[in-house]
C-alpha positions in Angstrom: 96.4 58.0 -63.8 93.2 56.6 -65.6 92.7 59.3 -68.3 94.7 61.7 -70.2 95.3 64.6 -70.4 94.9 65.3 -66.7 95.3 68.4 -64.4 96.6 67.8 -60.9 97.4 69.9 -57.9 100.8 68.9 -56.5 103.7 70.1 -54.4 107.5 69.7 -55.2 109.7 69.4 -51.9 113.6 69.5 -51.8 116.0 69.8 -49.0 119.3 71.4 -50.1 122.5 71.7 -48.1 124.8 74.7 -48.6 128.4 75.0 -47.4 129.7 78.1 -45.7 131.2 79.6 -48.9 127.7 79.4 -50.5 125.9 81.9 -48.2 123.6 84.6 -49.6 120.5 85.0 -51.6 119.7 81.9 -53.9 117.1 81.5 -56.6 115.7 78.0 -56.4 113.8 76.8 -59.5 112.0 73.5 -60.4 111.4 72.4 -63.9 109.3 69.7 -65.2 110.0 68.4 -68.8 108.6 65.5 -70.8 110.8 62.9 -72.7 111.1 65.3 -75.8 112.4 68.1 -73.5 109.2 70.2 -73.6 108.1 72.0 -70.4 105.1 70.9 -68.6 102.9 73.8 -67.8 102.2 75.7 -65.4 106.0 76.2 -64.8 106.7 76.0 -61.0 107.6 79.5 -59.8 111.1 80.4 -58.7 111.7 80.9 -55.1 114.2 83.3 -53.3 115.9 82.1 -50.2 118.7 83.6 -48.0 121.3 81.2 -46.8 122.8 82.2 -43.6 125.4 79.7 -41.8 126.1 80.3 -38.2 130.1 80.7 -37.5 130.0 77.5 -35.5 128.7 75.5 -38.5 130.2 74.7 -41.9 127.0 74.0 -43.7 123.2 74.3 -43.4 120.2 73.0 -45.1 117.1 74.7 -46.5 113.9 73.1 -47.2 111.9 74.2 -50.2 108.2 73.6 -51.0 106.6 74.7 -54.2 102.8 74.5 -54.9 101.8 73.7 -58.5 98.1 74.2 -59.1 96.7 72.6 -62.2 99.7 70.8 -63.5 99.0 69.7 -67.0 100.0 66.2 -67.6 99.3 65.6 -71.4 100.1 61.8 -71.7 101.6 58.8 -70.0 105.4 58.6 -70.1 108.5 59.5 -68.6 109.2 63.1 -67.3 112.1 64.9 -65.5 112.0 67.1 -62.5 115.0 69.3 -62.3 116.3 71.7 -59.7 118.5 74.7 -60.4 120.2 77.1 -57.8 121.0 80.5 -59.3 120.6 79.1 -62.8 122.8 76.1 -62.4 121.3 72.7 -62.7 122.1 70.8 -59.4 120.0 67.7 -59.8 117.2 65.9 -61.8 114.9 62.9 -60.9 112.7 60.9 -63.1 108.9 61.0 -62.9 107.0 58.1 -64.4 103.4 58.6 -65.2 101.5 55.6 -66.0 98.1 54.3 -66.7 96.9 51.4 -64.5 96.8 48.0 -66.3 93.3 46.9 -67.4 91.4 44.8 -64.9 90.4 41.2 -66.0 87.3 41.7 -68.2 87.8 45.4 -68.8 88.5 47.2 -72.0 91.9 49.0 -72.1 91.6 52.6 -71.4 92.3 55.1 -74.1 95.5 57.0 -73.8 
């Protein structure tokens, strides 16, 4: 990202596998926090899904796509994307936001 703060449109995508005993309505929620634990805005909306697993199967997967318009990234650094199911955090992944290195003969970008 060349300049900060920046506003981007993006989507978060996940594929989650559920076991037979986990059938039913699930609330799926993503979070994005900075390295100090502060949430990045706007917060991605929660999604409701109904998990049904046929009798002949022991598990099934669900694909989740959440659009986030105008996500505000205040500064370069390390962020964390989390995924919760019914309020229980199931996983996190790092998100590294960096500025490109200056090209030879260019002044460094403010940041």
